[in-house]
VEXZA-84624 format. One line per field, with one value per residue: residue number from 0; residue in one letter; z, y, x of N, C-alpha, C in turn. Coordinates in Angstrom, 3 decimals. Layout:
BEGIN
pos	NUM:...
code	A:...
n.up	Z:...
n.north	Y:...
n.east	X:...
ca.up	Z:...
ca.north	Y:...
ca.east	X:...
c.up	Z:...
c.north	Y:...
c.east	X:...
//
This chain:
BEGIN
pos	0:1:2:3:4:5:6:7:8:9:10:11:12:13:14:15:16:17:18:19:20:21:22:23:24:25:26:27:28:29:30:31:32:33:34:35:36:37:38:39:40:41:42:43:44:45:46:47:48:49:50:51:52:53:54:55:56:57:58:59:60:61:62:63:64:65:66:67:68:69:70:71:72:73:74:75:76:77:78:79:80:81:82:83:84:85:86:87:88:89:90:91:92:93:94:95:96:97:98:99:100:101:102:103:104:105:106:107:108:109:110:111:112:113:114:115:116:117:118:119:120:121:122:123:124:125:126:127:128:129:130:131:132:133:134:135:136:137:138:139:140:141:142:143:144:145:146:147:148:149:150:151:152:153:154:155:156:157:158:159:160:161:162:163:164:165:166:167:168:169:170:171:172:173:174:175:176:177:178:179:180:181:182:183:184:185:186:187:188:189:190:191:192:193:194:195:196:197:198:199:200:201:202:203:204:205:206:207:208:209:210:211:212:213:214:215:216:217:218:219:220:221:222:223:224:225:226:227:228:229:230:231:232:233:234:235:236:237:238:239:240
code	E:Q:L:N:K:L:M:A:N:L:K:Q:T:H:P:H:F:V:R:C:I:I:P:N:E:I:K:T:G:G:V:L:D:S:H:L:V:L:H:Q:L:H:C:N:G:V:L:E:G:I:R:I:C:R:K:G:F:P:N:R:M:I:Y:S:E:F:K:Q:R:Y:S:I:L:A:P:N:A:I:P:K:G:F:V:D:A:K:K:A:T:E:S:I:L:K:E:I:Q:L:S:D:E:L:Y:R:C:G:I:T:K:V:F:F:K:A:G:V:L:G:Q:L:E:D:M:R:D:A:A:L:S:K:I:I:A:T:L:Q:G:Q:I:R:G:Y:I:M:R:K:E:Y:K:K:M:L:E:Q:R:L:A:L:S:I:L:Q:R:N:V:R:K:Y:L:S:L:R:N:W:P:W:W:K:L:Y:T:K:V:K:P:L:L:S:I:A:R:Q:E:E:D:M:K:K:L:E:D:E:Y:K:A:L:K:E:A:F:D:K:E:E:K:L:R:K:D:T:E:E:N:N:A:K:L:V:K:G:T:L:E:I:K:L:D:V:W:F:F
n.up	-69.455:-68.234:-68.017:-66.206:-63.911:-63.494:-62.928:-60.627:-58.893:-58.766:-57.453:-54.975:-53.913:-53.229:-55.489:-56.506:-58.952:-62.401:-64.672:-67.905:-68.922:-71.277:-71.685:-73.465:-76.724:-78.781:-78.678:-77.349:-75.220:-71.787:-71.825:-70.467:-70.685:-68.842:-68.870:-70.662:-69.293:-66.915:-68.066:-69.084:-66.697:-65.486:-67.295:-67.258:-64.754:-62.649:-60.840:-59.506:-58.405:-56.668:-54.905:-53.770:-52.575:-50.635:-48.988:-48.320:-47.132:-48.340:-47.930:-46.572:-44.185:-42.942:-39.635:-38.266:-39.695:-39.294:-36.522:-36.272:-37.671:-36.650:-33.899:-32.627:-32.201:-29.931:-27.577:-24.951:-24.918:-25.629:-23.928:-22.636:-24.100:-25.736:-27.747:-29.183:-32.594:-33.586:-31.235:-30.356:-32.411:-32.053:-29.512:-30.048:-31.836:-30.134:-28.209:-29.593:-30.034:-32.343:-34.365:-34.354:-36.662:-38.716:-39.251:-39.613:-38.128:-39.356:-39.903:-40.444:-41.220:-40.934:-41.831:-43.446:-43.786:-46.675:-46.812:-44.117:-43.507:-44.478:-42.576:-40.339:-41.121:-41.111:-38.360:-37.461:-38.633:-37.232:-34.621:-34.920:-35.586:-33.194:-31.443:-32.611:-32.326:-29.526:-28.991:-30.333:-28.776:-26.303:-27.033:-27.797:-25.312:-23.797:-25.121:-24.668:-21.860:-21.519:-22.822:-21.163:-18.728:-19.484:-19.997:-17.410:-16.144:-17.594:-16.892:-14.139:-14.159:-15.393:-13.485:-11.355:-12.508:-12.945:-10.288:-9.292:-10.881:-10.048:-7.379:-7.755:-9.017:-6.948:-5.118:-6.251:-5.977:-3.318:-0.552:1.052:-0.565:-2.715:-1.341:-0.674:-3.217:-3.858:-1.843:-1.983:-4.043:-2.773:-0.496:-1.575:-2.497:-0.055:1.160:-0.500:0.041:2.718:2.476:1.084:3.063:4.962:3.541:3.287:5.992:6.562:4.854:5.998:8.484:7.703:6.516:8.709:10.222:8.500:8.448:11.094:11.136:9.272:10.583:12.795:11.518:10.491:12.907:13.973:12.105:12.488:15.153:14.843:13.173:14.912:16.854:15.368:14.712:17.250:18.030:16.239:17.027:19.584:18.996:17.620:19.624:21.364:19.772:19.302:21.884
n.north	-22.155:-23.386:-25.936:-25.491:-24.776:-27.173:-28.901:-27.701:-28.158:-30.941:-31.309:-30.239:-31.941:-35.392:-37.424:-40.482:-41.561:-40.477:-39.268:-38.462:-36.499:-35.865:-32.984:-32.406:-33.258:-31.512:-29.871:-27.343:-24.599:-24.221:-25.765:-28.485:-31.804:-33.755:-36.436:-37.605:-37.213:-38.726:-41.235:-41.638:-41.628:-43.888:-45.899:-45.723:-46.611:-44.887:-44.127:-46.523:-46.764:-44.568:-45.374:-47.617:-46.396:-44.894:-46.846:-48.348:-48.114:-45.968:-44.210:-44.159:-44.407:-44.666:-45.717:-44.344:-41.943:-40.891:-40.537:-38.595:-36.453:-35.903:-35.868:-33.500:-33.033:-34.396:-33.914:-34.752:-37.383:-39.063:-40.453:-39.234:-40.132:-43.236:-44.524:-46.968:-46.666:-47.532:-47.898:-45.277:-44.024:-45.204:-44.190:-41.457:-41.335:-42.273:-40.289:-38.006:-38.802:-40.119:-41.826:-45.399:-46.519:-45.075:-45.625:-48.074:-50.168:-51.453:-53.707:-52.276:-49.848:-47.298:-47.119:-45.073:-43.794:-42.179:-38.745:-38.451:-37.931:-35.352:-34.023:-34.425:-32.938:-30.379:-30.143:-30.240:-27.917:-26.036:-26.492:-25.801:-23.104:-22.154:-22.609:-20.955:-18.488:-18.305:-18.258:-15.900:-14.106:-14.368:-13.428:-10.805:-9.919:-10.102:-8.220:-5.893:-5.759:-5.352:-2.873:-1.349:-1.495:-0.164:2.345:3.057:3.244:5.369:7.354:7.517:8.336:10.817:12.143:12.269:13.859:16.229:16.883:17.398:19.588:21.442:21.775:22.837:25.247:26.470:26.781:28.208:30.973:31.268:32.651:31.174:28.997:30.192:30.982:28.495:27.418:29.071:28.587:25.895:25.143:26.260:24.739:22.341:22.925:23.508:21.034:19.563:20.831:20.136:17.359:17.261:18.312:16.290:14.231:15.303:15.384:12.653:11.879:13.228:11.936:9.323:9.771:10.626:8.270:6.608:7.861:7.446:4.648:4.342:5.630:3.961:1.616:2.335:2.819:0.265:-1.137:0.138:-0.561:-3.302:-3.509:-2.551:-4.557:-6.762:-5.929:-5.720:-8.386:-9.597:-8.354:-9.396:-12.107:-11.992:-11.094:-13.254:-15.233:-14.330:-14.321
n.east	-55.320:-57.533:-56.502:-54.412:-55.864:-57.206:-55.035:-54.104:-56.265:-56.154:-53.728:-54.281:-56.152:-57.053:-57.465:-59.047:-59.501:-59.688:-62.007:-63.101:-65.747:-68.264:-70.131:-72.226:-73.540:-73.413:-71.296:-71.197:-70.660:-71.673:-73.949:-75.588:-76.214:-78.058:-78.967:-77.167:-74.771:-75.188:-75.452:-72.877:-71.404:-72.450:-71.738:-68.947:-68.401:-68.231:-70.265:-70.642:-68.117:-68.119:-70.108:-68.881:-66.690:-67.992:-69.072:-66.865:-63.426:-61.625:-59.484:-56.223:-53.515:-50.218:-49.258:-47.165:-46.948:-49.503:-49.467:-47.441:-48.568:-51.142:-51.004:-51.192:-53.852:-54.568:-52.737:-52.315:-52.904:-50.886:-48.263:-45.085:-41.933:-40.975:-43.497:-45.543:-46.429:-48.905:-50.440:-50.369:-51.821:-54.355:-54.929:-55.096:-57.301:-59.281:-59.280:-60.156:-62.670:-63.662:-65.936:-66.204:-67.133:-66.136:-63.518:-60.876:-58.486:-55.548:-52.771:-50.392:-51.383:-53.925:-57.305:-59.747:-63.087:-64.516:-63.866:-63.266:-60.579:-60.432:-62.014:-60.398:-58.182:-59.299:-59.792:-57.174:-56.096:-57.609:-56.678:-53.975:-54.290:-55.343:-53.193:-51.263:-52.543:-52.604:-49.850:-49.135:-50.598:-49.269:-46.742:-47.362:-48.291:-45.935:-44.339:-45.852:-45.773:-43.057:-42.744:-44.393:-43.012:-40.683:-41.779:-42.613:-40.120:-39.001:-40.810:-40.327:-37.648:-37.981:-39.550:-37.734:-35.752:-37.222:-37.786:-35.219:-34.529:-36.438:-35.648:-33.118:-33.762:-35.100:-33.077:-30.982:-31.015:-30.758:-29.052:-27.240:-26.768:-25.429:-23.160:-22.146:-21.531:-19.430:-17.581:-17.075:-15.111:-12.865:-12.755:-12.042:-9.460:-8.239:-8.429:-6.764:-4.331:-4.053:-3.807:-1.370:0.336:0.174:1.384:3.962:4.735:4.736:6.773:8.971:9.064:9.649:12.133:13.681:13.604:14.986:17.505:18.302:18.493:20.533:22.699:22.915:23.686:26.201:27.609:27.532:29.075:31.569:32.150:32.269:34.486:36.498:36.440:37.294:39.893:41.023:40.926:42.724:45.139:45.433:45.776:48.236:49.983:49.892:51.053:53.708:54.576
ca.up	-68.139:-67.668:-67.652:-64.984:-62.806:-63.257:-62.273:-59.263:-58.112:-58.555:-56.459:-53.680:-53.459:-53.325:-56.343:-56.672:-60.398:-63.215:-65.821:-68.768:-69.204:-72.297:-71.171:-74.482:-78.014:-79.781:-78.480:-77.029:-73.834:-70.922:-72.007:-69.779:-70.939:-67.632:-69.196:-71.273:-68.239:-66.060:-68.842:-69.119:-65.351:-65.229:-68.153:-66.828:-63.424:-61.658:-59.794:-58.704:-57.622:-55.582:-53.919:-53.066:-51.715:-49.487:-48.096:-47.904:-46.455:-49.435:-47.493:-45.647:-43.756:-42.040:-38.251:-37.878:-40.313:-38.611:-35.201:-36.425:-38.238:-35.914:-32.443:-32.123:-31.834:-28.587:-27.050:-23.652:-25.070:-25.857:-22.870:-23.087:-24.333:-26.899:-27.785:-30.452:-33.477:-33.671:-29.983:-30.336:-33.321:-31.394:-28.417:-30.633:-32.354:-28.987:-27.522:-30.364:-30.069:-33.707:-34.379:-34.833:-37.996:-39.711:-39.498:-39.262:-37.881:-39.936:-39.305:-40.572:-41.627:-40.472:-42.990:-43.126:-44.742:-47.527:-46.183:-42.718:-43.458:-44.643:-41.276:-39.468:-41.546:-40.593:-36.921:-37.293:-38.943:-36.122:-33.482:-35.219:-35.492:-31.772:-30.871:-33.135:-31.693:-28.146:-29.030:-30.685:-27.609:-25.318:-27.527:-27.663:-23.890:-23.364:-25.678:-23.985:-20.501:-21.633:-23.133:-19.976:-17.769:-19.988:-19.809:-15.989:-15.851:-18.158:-16.084:-12.878:-14.436:-15.661:-12.223:-10.588:-13.161:-12.651:-8.878:-9.135:-11.504:-9.158:-6.213:-8.179:-9.248:-5.658:-4.316:-6.914:-5.478:-1.856:-0.232:1.545:-1.721:-3.423:-0.541:-0.787:-4.535:-3.875:-0.861:-2.301:-4.661:-1.784:0.378:-2.305:-2.475:1.315:1.400:-1.209:0.801:3.926:2.063:0.776:4.331:5.560:2.803:3.658:7.348:6.474:4.221:6.988:9.496:7.095:6.307:10.013:10.590:7.637:8.909:12.325:10.778:8.594:11.615:13.591:10.703:10.463:14.234:14.117:11.276:13.139:16.328:14.358:12.692:16.094:17.488:14.529:14.859:18.577:18.052:15.520:17.853:20.681:18.428:17.310:20.889:21.891:18.901:19.561:23.250
ca.north	-21.709:-24.437:-27.038:-25.110:-24.883:-28.592:-29.464:-27.163:-28.896:-32.304:-31.271:-29.889:-33.012:-36.751:-38.171:-41.922:-41.814:-39.327:-39.640:-37.340:-36.549:-34.917:-32.376:-32.455:-33.781:-30.435:-29.134:-25.958:-24.297:-23.828:-26.656:-29.750:-32.849:-34.571:-37.859:-38.021:-37.250:-39.887:-42.437:-41.801:-41.994:-45.271:-46.786:-45.689:-47.187:-43.844:-44.221:-47.709:-46.448:-43.670:-46.181:-48.446:-45.509:-44.495:-47.990:-48.880:-47.241:-45.702:-43.433:-44.900:-43.712:-45.497:-45.274:-43.351:-40.667:-40.387:-40.064:-37.356:-35.369:-35.595:-35.896:-32.175:-33.045:-34.974:-33.921:-35.426:-38.802:-39.819:-40.176:-38.901:-41.288:-44.064:-45.129:-47.638:-45.791:-48.028:-47.555:-43.824:-43.708:-45.597:-43.246:-40.181:-41.500:-42.397:-39.000:-37.064:-39.392:-40.445:-43.032:-46.612:-46.855:-44.228:-46.043:-49.430:-50.276:-52.620:-54.107:-51.177:-48.620:-47.045:-46.852:-44.141:-43.561:-41.006:-37.459:-38.380:-37.237:-33.926:-33.519:-34.379:-31.795:-29.166:-30.100:-29.917:-26.492:-25.270:-26.608:-24.977:-21.692:-21.835:-22.535:-19.749:-17.332:-18.254:-17.827:-14.480:-13.369:-14.349:-12.541:-9.422:-9.592:-9.877:-6.936:-4.814:-5.644:-4.742:-1.457:-0.703:-1.353:0.898:3.608:3.389:3.692:6.711:8.289:7.703:9.167:12.176:12.756:12.588:15.009:17.405:17.230:18.018:20.919:22.338:22.095:23.741:26.571:27.075:27.021:28.981:32.350:31.242:33.156:30.114:28.166:30.943:30.890:27.119:27.244:29.789:28.018:24.491:24.992:26.557:23.570:21.321:23.325:23.344:19.601:19.137:21.312:19.310:16.059:17.453:18.474:14.956:13.493:15.845:14.920:11.239:11.799:13.631:10.880:8.200:10.167:10.590:6.864:6.078:8.406:6.747:3.306:4.462:5.935:2.748:0.664:2.763:2.571:-1.182:-1.526:0.618:-1.400:-4.626:-3.397:-2.443:-5.869:-7.616:-5.462:-6.111:-9.847:-9.889:-7.933:-10.362:-13.337:-11.755:-11.042:-14.619:-16.019:-13.927:-14.677
ca.east	-55.774:-58.371:-55.622:-53.701:-56.814:-57.435:-53.856:-54.065:-57.267:-55.665:-52.656:-54.843:-57.040:-56.514:-58.401:-58.824:-59.476:-60.082:-62.825:-63.483:-67.188:-68.728:-71.376:-73.283:-73.078:-73.410:-70.043:-71.546:-70.378:-72.779:-75.100:-75.344:-77.212:-77.984:-79.102:-75.908:-73.743:-75.452:-75.166:-71.418:-70.957:-72.843:-70.947:-67.547:-68.274:-67.989:-71.283:-70.333:-66.920:-68.519:-70.840:-67.899:-65.906:-68.799:-69.267:-65.574:-62.467:-60.678:-58.317:-55.358:-52.305:-49.427:-49.416:-46.154:-47.306:-50.696:-49.038:-46.684:-49.372:-52.373:-50.831:-51.554:-55.268:-54.699:-51.363:-52.241:-53.234:-49.651:-47.288:-43.738:-41.091:-41.295:-44.826:-45.802:-47.211:-50.279:-51.112:-50.536:-52.924:-55.604:-55.178:-55.531:-58.667:-60.180:-59.335:-60.981:-64.015:-64.068:-66.771:-65.536:-67.623:-65.474:-62.136:-60.482:-57.051:-54.910:-51.497:-49.420:-52.058:-55.280:-58.157:-60.821:-64.164:-64.313:-64.146:-62.835:-59.291:-60.706:-62.448:-59.222:-57.365:-59.944:-59.525:-55.751:-55.933:-58.180:-55.762:-52.798:-54.685:-55.477:-51.845:-50.613:-53.182:-52.119:-48.451:-49.120:-51.063:-48.190:-45.681:-47.848:-48.306:-44.549:-43.889:-46.559:-45.232:-41.732:-42.938:-44.961:-41.920:-39.817:-42.482:-42.548:-38.757:-38.839:-41.599:-39.615:-36.473:-38.450:-39.973:-36.519:-35.127:-38.036:-37.604:-33.900:-34.565:-37.202:-34.828:-32.048:-34.341:-35.448:-31.874:-29.928:-31.042:-30.625:-27.702:-26.355:-26.366:-24.396:-21.942:-21.636:-20.915:-18.156:-16.658:-16.771:-13.774:-11.834:-12.651:-11.290:-8.048:-7.756:-8.280:-5.562:-3.174:-3.956:-3.263:0.046:1.050:0.275:2.409:5.272:5.048:5.084:8.097:9.965:9.179:10.361:13.537:14.334:13.801:16.050:18.785:18.654:18.929:21.825:23.696:23.084:24.444:27.605:28.184:27.714:30.214:32.791:32.393:32.664:35.869:37.352:36.516:38.136:41.271:41.489:41.111:43.960:46.266:45.580:46.333:49.649:50.719:49.989:51.931:55.086:54.931
c.up	-67.461:-67.220:-66.362:-63.763:-62.452:-62.519:-60.835:-58.365:-57.810:-57.485:-55.056:-53.101:-53.591:-54.174:-56.433:-58.148:-61.103:-64.430:-66.600:-69.181:-70.243:-71.820:-72.173:-75.788:-79.090:-79.638:-78.264:-75.541:-73.062:-71.040:-71.387:-70.035:-69.788:-67.935:-69.805:-70.223:-67.346:-66.782:-68.894:-67.754:-65.037:-66.044:-67.721:-65.446:-62.337:-60.517:-58.888:-57.837:-56.448:-54.488:-53.097:-52.108:-50.468:-48.496:-47.574:-47.174:-47.452:-49.004:-46.458:-45.328:-42.793:-40.639:-37.865:-38.452:-39.628:-37.240:-35.308:-36.840:-37.325:-34.403:-31.811:-31.684:-30.425:-27.950:-25.733:-23.750:-25.223:-24.747:-23.450:-23.211:-25.543:-26.739:-29.157:-31.299:-33.563:-32.406:-29.888:-31.229:-32.684:-30.260:-28.947:-31.115:-31.219:-28.295:-28.272:-30.587:-31.496:-33.699:-34.961:-36.239:-39.095:-39.995:-39.098:-39.112:-38.470:-39.231:-39.316:-40.886:-40.950:-41.676:-42.552:-44.216:-45.554:-46.779:-44.753:-42.595:-43.651:-43.338:-40.303:-39.831:-41.050:-39.092:-36.648:-37.571:-37.809:-34.902:-33.696:-35.100:-34.035:-31.116:-31.324:-32.493:-30.245:-28.084:-29.366:-29.505:-26.534:-25.745:-27.397:-26.201:-23.361:-23.861:-24.950:-22.560:-20.515:-21.916:-21.920:-18.919:-18.191:-19.776:-18.344:-15.607:-16.390:-17.337:-14.752:-13.075:-14.682:-14.377:-11.366:-11.176:-12.874:-11.200:-8.657:-9.742:-10.618:-7.935:-6.579:-8.389:-7.940:-4.835:-4.950:-6.460:-3.963:-1.489:0.236:0.406:-2.543:-2.680:-0.669:-2.129:-4.629:-2.976:-1.246:-3.018:-3.685:-0.836:-0.287:-2.292:-1.085:1.640:0.703:-0.463:2.066:3.602:1.750:2.057:5.032:4.870:3.152:5.047:7.336:5.860:5.219:8.031:8.944:6.903:7.630:10.445:9.763:8.093:10.186:12.026:10.108:9.599:12.463:12.824:10.683:11.802:14.435:13.310:11.913:14.343:15.913:13.873:13.866:16.763:16.695:14.690:16.207:18.660:17.353:16.356:18.984:20.173:18.113:18.578:21.453:21.065:19.166:20.962:23.325
c.north	-22.776:-25.625:-26.734:-25.210:-26.343:-29.225:-28.959:-27.887:-30.313:-32.342:-30.997:-30.993:-34.357:-37.601:-39.646:-42.308:-40.554:-39.846:-38.370:-37.513:-35.482:-34.304:-32.435:-32.952:-32.714:-29.533:-27.642:-25.723:-23.875:-24.706:-28.004:-30.695:-33.852:-36.055:-38.391:-38.155:-38.463:-41.188:-42.698:-42.228:-43.449:-46.238:-46.845:-46.293:-46.167:-43.942:-45.418:-47.469:-45.541:-44.445:-47.037:-47.594:-45.119:-45.641:-48.541:-47.856:-46.903:-44.972:-44.214:-44.075:-44.615:-44.872:-44.186:-41.973:-40.054:-39.819:-38.721:-36.188:-34.955:-35.706:-34.559:-32.117:-33.577:-35.047:-34.669:-36.918:-39.662:-39.476:-39.876:-40.169:-42.072:-44.702:-45.750:-46.794:-46.239:-47.679:-46.049:-43.399:-44.044:-44.637:-41.908:-40.274:-41.613:-41.052:-38.009:-37.597:-39.582:-41.779:-44.219:-46.996:-46.085:-44.650:-47.500:-49.455:-51.578:-52.953:-52.954:-49.839:-48.517:-46.581:-45.997:-44.149:-42.311:-39.739:-37.332:-37.648:-35.734:-33.297:-33.417:-33.214:-30.487:-29.024:-29.720:-28.441:-25.628:-25.311:-25.760:-23.489:-21.262:-21.691:-21.261:-18.497:-17.178:-17.747:-16.343:-13.620:-13.270:-13.408:-11.078:-8.993:-9.298:-8.522:-5.769:-4.632:-4.987:-3.245:-0.703:-0.478:-0.232:2.264:4.037:3.893:5.095:7.746:8.561:8.590:10.619:12.877:13.131:13.811:16.286:17.853:17.916:19.416:21.903:22.734:23.052:25.157:27.264:27.432:27.990:30.436:32.420:31.680:32.060:29.205:28.864:30.869:29.505:26.900:27.962:29.117:26.610:24.323:25.262:25.386:22.466:21.633:23.116:21.866:19.065:19.581:20.488:17.934:16.169:17.591:17.124:14.132:13.977:15.381:13.448:11.059:12.158:12.541:9.685:8.520:10.134:9.152:6.241:6.563:7.708:5.347:3.337:4.738:4.704:1.704:1.021:2.500:1.090:-1.662:-1.092:-0.247:-2.784:-4.611:-3.310:-3.797:-6.802:-7.240:-5.875:-7.601:-10.233:-9.520:-8.916:-11.647:-13.177:-11.744:-12.441:-15.427:-15.687:-14.317:-16.145
c.east	-56.633:-57.524:-54.859:-54.605:-57.073:-56.258:-53.730:-55.059:-56.797:-54.573:-53.194:-55.718:-56.331:-57.463:-58.014:-58.794:-59.960:-60.850:-63.181:-64.941:-67.518:-70.040:-72.534:-72.677:-72.981:-72.178:-70.278:-71.296:-71.612:-74.002:-74.750:-76.511:-77.119:-78.078:-77.807:-74.804:-73.929:-75.140:-73.660:-70.876:-71.271:-71.985:-69.478:-67.330:-68.027:-68.983:-71.022:-69.095:-67.231:-69.231:-69.878:-67.067:-66.677:-68.965:-67.941:-64.733:-61.353:-59.411:-57.521:-54.112:-51.543:-49.427:-48.412:-46.469:-48.520:-50.323:-48.333:-47.576:-50.522:-52.223:-51.184:-53.013:-55.482:-53.315:-51.227:-52.517:-51.994:-48.664:-45.917:-42.895:-41.554:-42.662:-45.011:-46.738:-48.661:-51.052:-51.342:-51.695:-54.260:-55.949:-55.680:-56.970:-59.672:-60.357:-60.218:-62.394:-64.531:-64.810:-66.006:-65.970:-66.899:-64.040:-61.949:-58.954:-56.524:-53.611:-50.496:-50.076:-53.413:-56.092:-59.343:-61.880:-63.844:-64.710:-63.659:-61.500:-59.451:-61.161:-61.268:-58.302:-57.955:-59.690:-58.070:-55.489:-56.462:-57.257:-54.510:-53.114:-54.801:-54.111:-51.134:-51.202:-52.713:-50.684:-48.340:-49.574:-49.990:-47.073:-46.106:-47.877:-46.913:-44.042:-44.547:-46.036:-43.856:-41.835:-43.476:-43.884:-40.974:-40.461:-42.443:-41.158:-38.509:-39.602:-40.904:-38.387:-36.872:-38.864:-38.763:-35.821:-35.904:-37.856:-36.261:-33.859:-35.314:-36.377:-33.695:-32.577:-34.690:-34.209:-30.883:-29.887:-30.933:-29.213:-26.742:-25.883:-25.272:-23.066:-21.307:-20.933:-19.574:-17.120:-16.219:-15.430:-12.639:-11.635:-11.843:-9.799:-7.460:-7.541:-7.035:-4.299:-2.969:-3.371:-1.771:0.873:1.219:1.353:3.813:5.686:5.445:6.469:9.202:10.166:9.942:11.835:14.303:14.597:14.919:17.419:19.243:19.176:20.305:22.946:23.979:23.907:25.928:28.288:28.462:28.910:31.530:33.144:32.873:34.118:36.851:37.530:37.417:39.613:41.851:41.758:42.401:45.187:46.518:46.213:47.823:50.501:50.919:50.982:53.399:55.531:55.328
//
């Protein structure tokens, strides 16, 4: 279990080195010999390493990775389109007002004092939380507006339905309404009969027009036949003559 906790801590952090320290010489839990611990730290060079880390820039990150990870801290500092990763990194650091003493820009990487990346991670987490909260608020607002609109439509439909029911209840015992409900089917039948009569009249008119055209065609054919016969007789008389 202790080993699992140790490995979990190592994965969550960025250690520069690992040193094993004996808390006491009597091999008893819960007992810490401070002089023994300091002596081991001094002999192993841990204290000197800590001092160097504090004065130097132990943490580093390439410009493209820094731009991709921390551009969320200064979204307006980087213009749209292609921007050099180094210039983008410098713009981000300037925008968040990070002290020049806490970082140095190299050729391909940016170097930080110990603990600065942790602060940047906290700032990034805060920015992400703010964006997520804003997005959640917008989504909730959209859902609420949609539900409110649906509620208004349902209320309007209910009011229209109630109004129609009230009017029906007030009219169903009215004598004229009773008469209308009885006469309405008759009106429909009368309208159908009127439409049928119109269709019959149109049919008769079309039939009469067709008969006239047919009679005219027959008369024309008879006259044409007479003319042809007369023409042949004239030609025969002329030939024999």
